[in-house]
C-alpha positions in Angstrom: 97.9 97.3 122.9 94.7 95.4 122.2 93.0 94.4 118.9 90.0 96.5 118.2 91.8 99.8 118.8 90.6 102.6 116.6 92.3 102.1 113.2 93.1 105.8 113.1 95.6 105.2 116.0 97.4 102.6 113.8 97.4 104.4 110.4 98.3 107.9 109.3 95.8 107.8 106.4 92.5 109.5 106.7 89.4 109.7 104.5 89.1 109.7 101.6 92.1 107.4 101.3 91.6 105.3 104.4 91.4 101.7 103.2 91.2 99.6 106.4 88.4 99.6 108.9 89.9 97.2 111.5 92.9 95.2 112.5 91.1 92.0 113.6 93.9 89.7 114.6 97.6 89.5 115.2 99.7 86.4 115.6 103.4 86.5 115.3 104.3 87.8 111.9 100.8 87.5 110.6 97.9 90.0 110.9 94.3 90.1 109.6 92.3 93.2 108.6 88.9 94.1 107.2 87.5 96.8 105.0 83.9 97.4 103.8 83.8 98.7 100.2 81.5 101.7 100.2 80.0 104.0 97.6 82.1 107.2 97.3 85.4 105.4 97.8 88.0 107.1 95.4 88.9 103.7 93.9 85.3 102.8 92.9 84.5 102.7 89.1 81.2 103.8 87.5 80.1 100.1 87.5 80.4 99.9 91.3 83.6 97.8 91.3 86.9 98.7 93.0 89.9 99.0 90.7 93.1 97.0 91.2 94.9 100.1 92.6 92.4 100.1 95.4 93.1 96.5 96.3 96.9 97.2 96.3 96.4 100.3 98.5 94.2 98.2 100.9 96.9 95.6 101.2 99.6 98.2 101.8 97.5 99.9 104.4 96.9 96.5 106.1 100.6 96.1 106.4 100.9 99.7 107.8 98.2 99.0 110.3 100.2 95.9 111.4 103.4 98.0 111.7 101.4 100.6 113.6 100.1 98.0 116.0 103.7 96.7 116.6 105.1 100.2 117.1 102.3 101.2 119.5 102.7 98.0 121.4 106.4 98.7 121.8 105.6 102.2 123.3 105.5 104.5 120.2 103.3 107.6 120.6 102.2 107.6 117.0 102.0 105.3 114.0 105.0 105.1 111.7 104.8 106.3 108.1 105.0 103.6 105.4 105.8 103.6 101.7 105.3 101.0 99.0 108.7 100.3 97.5 107.7 97.5 95.0 104.6 95.5 94.1 105.3 92.2 92.5 103.3 89.1 91.5 100.0 90.9 91.9 97.1 88.7 90.8 93.5 89.9 90.9 90.9 87.1 90.5 87.8 89.3 91.0 87.1 93.0 91.6 85.4 93.9 94.9 82.0 95.7 94.6 80.4 98.2 96.9 79.0 96.2 99.8 81.7 93.6 99.8 83.9 93.2 102.8 87.6 92.6 102.1 89.4 90.3 104.6 93.1 90.5 104.2 96.0 88.4 105.7 99.4 90.1 105.8 102.5 87.9 106.4 105.6 89.9 107.2 108.8 88.5 106.0 112.4 89.5 106.4 113.6 93.1 107.0 116.8 94.3 105.3 118.0 97.9 105.6 114.6 99.2 106.6 112.8 97.4 103.7 110.3 94.7 104.7 109.1 91.9 102.4 105.5 90.9 102.8 102.8 88.8 101.3 99.2 89.8 101.2 96.0 87.8 100.4 92.6 89.4 100.2 89.4 87.4 100.4 85.7 88.2 99.7 83.2 85.8 101.2 86.0 83.3 101.8 87.2 83.3 98.2 90.6 84.5 97.2 90.1 87.8 95.4 93.7 89.1 95.1 97.3 88.3 96.2 100.6 90.0 96.0 104.0 90.4 97.4 105.4 93.9 98.3 108.5 95.6 99.6 107.6 98.3 102.0 109.6 100.9 103.9 108.3 101.8 107.4 109.9 104.8 109.0 111.2 104.3 112.5 110.3 107.2 114.8 112.5 107.8 117.8 
């Protein structure tokens, strides 16, 4: 499977909750995604900034896109379903605004009993905007 595949092939989410535009790079246990913050996004506040829940959802969907890429590369017909199990050490240094492009790095850690540990960092214009660690569950389809 090649990078640049339609993101809808890697994620089950659809508008208005789709929070990743592209999986831009995969290398080992690390992946990079991008997302342009647009007017009308359900996480946009009246002042035009995205709230923290939107950033968390974007990071989680970035991990799901990575899992979808791995599953499809291994021959799966559809992307797996993922669930956030825990968010910890979330730090937000600035809120994205409409027009900003989020560039996120996902680093997958160990998997234990179907739960995967990951770290996510989101950047805006090269500056760290948010970071977190998560535990996610990705369903394995037969």
